[in-house]
C-alpha positions as CSV (number, residue, x, y, z in Angstrom):
1,X,-110.9,-101.2,104.5
2,X,-113.8,-99.4,106.0
3,X,-116.3,-100.9,108.4
4,X,-119.5,-102.0,106.6
5,X,-121.8,-100.6,109.3
6,X,-122.1,-96.9,110.0
7,X,-124.3,-95.5,112.8
8,X,-125.6,-92.0,112.1
9,X,-126.3,-90.4,115.4
10,X,-129.7,-89.3,116.6
11,X,-130.9,-87.2,119.5
12,X,-132.3,-83.7,120.0
13,X,-130.0,-82.8,122.9
14,X,-126.3,-83.4,123.6
15,X,-127.3,-85.8,126.4
16,X,-129.6,-87.9,124.0
17,X,-126.9,-87.9,121.3
18,X,-124.2,-89.1,123.7
19,X,-126.4,-91.8,125.2
20,X,-127.3,-93.1,121.7
21,X,-123.7,-93.0,120.5
22,X,-122.5,-94.7,123.6
23,X,-125.1,-97.4,123.2
24,X,-124.0,-98.0,119.6
25,X,-120.3,-98.2,120.5
26,X,-121.0,-100.4,123.6
27,X,-122.9,-102.9,121.4
28,X,-120.3,-103.3,118.7
29,X,-120.7,-100.5,116.2
30,X,-117.2,-99.3,115.1
31,X,-118.1,-96.3,112.9
32,X,-120.0,-93.2,114.2
33,X,-121.1,-90.4,111.9
34,X,-122.2,-87.6,114.2
35,X,-125.2,-85.8,112.9
36,X,-126.5,-82.9,115.1
37,X,-128.4,-80.5,112.8
38,X,-129.6,-76.9,113.5
39,X,-128.1,-76.7,117.0
40,X,-126.1,-74.1,119.0
41,X,-122.5,-74.1,117.8
42,X,-121.2,-74.5,121.4
43,X,-123.4,-77.5,122.0
44,X,-122.2,-79.1,118.7
45,X,-118.6,-78.5,119.7
46,X,-119.2,-80.0,123.1
47,X,-120.9,-83.1,121.7
48,X,-118.2,-83.6,119.0
49,X,-115.4,-83.3,121.6
50,X,-117.1,-85.9,123.8
51,X,-117.8,-88.2,120.9
52,X,-114.2,-88.0,119.7
53,X,-113.1,-89.1,123.2
54,X,-115.6,-92.0,123.2
55,X,-114.6,-93.2,119.7
56,X,-110.9,-93.1,120.7
57,X,-111.7,-95.2,123.7
58,X,-113.6,-97.7,121.6
59,X,-111.1,-97.6,118.7
60,X,-114.0,-96.5,116.4
61,X,-114.0,-94.3,113.3
62,X,-115.4,-90.8,114.0
63,X,-116.8,-88.8,111.1
64,X,-118.7,-85.5,111.4
65,X,-121.7,-84.8,109.2
66,X,-121.4,-81.6,107.1
67,X,-119.1,-79.5,109.4
68,X,-115.6,-79.6,107.7
69,X,-114.2,-76.9,110.0
70,X,-115.2,-78.7,113.1
71,X,-113.7,-81.9,111.8
72,X,-110.5,-80.0,111.1
73,X,-110.6,-78.3,114.5
74,X,-111.0,-81.6,116.4
75,X,-108.8,-83.8,114.2
76,X,-111.8,-86.1,113.5
77,X,-111.2,-89.1,111.3
78,X,-113.2,-87.4,108.5
79,X,-116.4,-85.8,107.4
80,X,-119.5,-86.7,105.4
81,X,-120.8,-84.1,102.9
82,X,-124.3,-83.7,101.7
83,X,-125.3,-82.8,98.2
84,X,-125.5,-79.1,99.1
85,X,-122.4,-79.0,101.4
86,X,-118.8,-77.9,100.6
87,X,-117.4,-79.9,97.7
88,X,-114.9,-82.7,98.3
89,X,-111.9,-80.8,96.8
90,X,-112.3,-77.9,99.1
91,X,-112.7,-80.2,102.1
92,X,-109.6,-82.1,101.1
93,X,-107.5,-78.9,101.1
94,X,-108.7,-78.2,104.7
95,X,-108.5,-81.8,106.0
96,X,-105.5,-83.2,104.1
97,X,-105.1,-86.5,102.2
98,X,-105.4,-88.9,105.1
99,X,-108.8,-88.0,106.3
100,X,-112.0,-89.8,105.2
101,X,-114.4,-87.7,103.1
102,X,-117.7,-89.3,102.3
103,X,-120.4,-87.8,100.1
104,X,-124.1,-88.2,99.6
105,X,-125.6,-89.3,96.2
106,X,-129.1,-90.0,95.0
107,X,-128.5,-90.6,91.2
108,X,-125.8,-92.1,89.0
109,X,-124.8,-88.5,88.0
110,X,-124.2,-87.7,91.7
111,X,-122.0,-90.8,91.9
112,X,-120.0,-89.7,88.8
113,X,-119.6,-86.2,90.4
114,X,-118.5,-87.5,93.8
115,X,-116.1,-90.0,92.1
116,X,-114.6,-87.2,90.0
117,X,-114.1,-85.2,93.2
118,X,-112.2,-88.2,94.7
119,X,-114.6,-89.0,97.4
120,X,-113.6,-91.9,99.7
121,X,-117.1,-93.5,99.9
122,X,-120.6,-92.6,98.9
123,X,-123.8,-92.7,100.9
124,X,-126.4,-93.6,98.3
125,X,-130.1,-93.3,99.1
126,X,-132.7,-93.1,100.3
127,X,-133.5,-96.8,100.0
128,X,-137.0,-96.3,101.3
129,X,-139.0,-93.7,103.2
130,X,-137.5,-92.5,106.5
131,X,-138.6,-90.0,109.0
132,X,-135.0,-89.4,110.1
133,X,-134.2,-86.9,107.4
134,X,-136.2,-83.9,106.2
135,X,-136.4,-82.9,102.4
136,X,-135.9,-86.6,101.3
137,X,-134.6,-87.2,97.9
138,X,-136.4,-89.6,95.5
139,X,-136.5,-93.1,96.9
140,X,-134.3,-95.7,95.1
141,X,-135.5,-99.1,96.3
142,X,-133.6,-102.3,95.4
143,X,-134.0,-101.6,91.6
144,X,-132.5,-98.2,91.9
145,X,-129.4,-99.6,93.6
146,X,-129.1,-102.4,91.0
147,X,-129.3,-99.9,88.2
148,X,-126.7,-97.6,89.6
149,X,-124.3,-100.4,90.6
150,X,-124.5,-101.9,87.1
151,X,-123.7,-98.5,85.5
152,X,-120.8,-98.2,87.9
153,X,-119.5,-101.6,86.8
154,X,-119.8,-100.6,83.1
155,X,-117.8,-97.4,83.8
156,X,-115.4,-99.4,86.0
157,X,-116.0,-97.1,88.9
158,X,-114.8,-98.6,92.2
159,X,-115.8,-96.8,95.3
160,X,-117.5,-98.1,98.4
161,X,-121.3,-97.5,98.3
162,X,-123.3,-97.4,101.5
163,X,-127.0,-97.8,101.3
164,X,-129.0,-95.4,103.5
165,X,-132.5,-94.5,104.4
166,X,-135.1,-96.6,106.2
167,X,-133.1,-99.8,106.2
168,X,-134.3,-102.7,108.4
169,X,-132.5,-106.0,109.3
170,X,-134.7,-107.8,106.8
171,X,-133.5,-105.6,103.9
172,X,-129.7,-106.1,104.4
173,X,-129.2,-109.4,102.6
174,X,-131.1,-108.2,99.4
175,X,-129.3,-104.9,99.5
176,X,-125.9,-106.5,99.7
177,X,-126.8,-108.7,96.7
178,X,-127.1,-105.5,94.6
179,X,-123.4,-104.9,95.0
180,X,-123.3,-102.2,97.7
181,X,-120.4,-102.2,100.1
182,X,-122.2,-101.5,103.4
183,X,-125.1,-99.6,105.1
184,X,-125.6,-96.5,107.2
185,X,-128.4,-96.7,109.7
186,X,-129.8,-94.4,112.4
187,X,-133.2,-95.2,113.8
188,X,-132.7,-98.9,113.4
189,X,-130.0,-98.9,116.1
190,X,-131.3,-96.0,118.2
191,X,-134.8,-97.6,118.6
192,X,-133.6,-101.2,119.1
193,X,-134.5,-102.9,122.4
194,X,-131.7,-105.4,121.8
195,X,-128.9,-103.4,120.2
196,X,-126.1,-105.9,120.8
197,X,-128.1,-108.7,119.1
198,X,-129.1,-106.4,116.3
199,X,-125.6,-105.1,115.5
200,X,-124.3,-108.7,115.6
201,X,-127.1,-109.8,113.1
202,X,-126.4,-106.8,110.9
203,X,-122.7,-107.6,110.7
204,X,-123.4,-111.2,110.1
205,X,-125.4,-110.2,107.0
206,X,-123.0,-107.5,105.9
207,X,-119.9,-109.7,106.0
208,X,-121.4,-112.8,104.2
209,X,-119.6,-113.5,101.0
210,X,-122.1,-113.3,98.1
């Protein structure tokens, strides 16, 4: 099954992105979602090509945010689609049945839609305020996750849910208790002074049987 910890890349330049991704991989993160918004297409391609090579070296999963055609071109492991991106069915036609296609959700209706589209996992959030993403959707908090997970159980929907948005180490245990599958983090790992220790602690909390 999928790794429970995703690192969503950060950095304003190719060099910053590569440094941060390399740090995450080097310190034990096995799933990279490359997010490099509003950049020159040649730079995005150059970064994606380098990240694919790195992820192959570290035996890590490599997913590209939003850009289905780039994921197809580079034979990435998959793609993550936002609420306003290409729908999952179209992406599946381009990428084939074996690639991972994740989708963003903010409400239970979003979860229903992504499930109907046969998404492989859902990034549900934001958990709390974060400066990483612009145009933030309404914040869910723990209660929001509990409510949506309960509705999923009632409808017998089984799809991995990743919490996302402003998550700290202290939040992980209580988030996992809501019934989510894992977490996707960005600034938490990028800004850590002790990334190896942090990633170990995150995984310890993520893989505890509740």
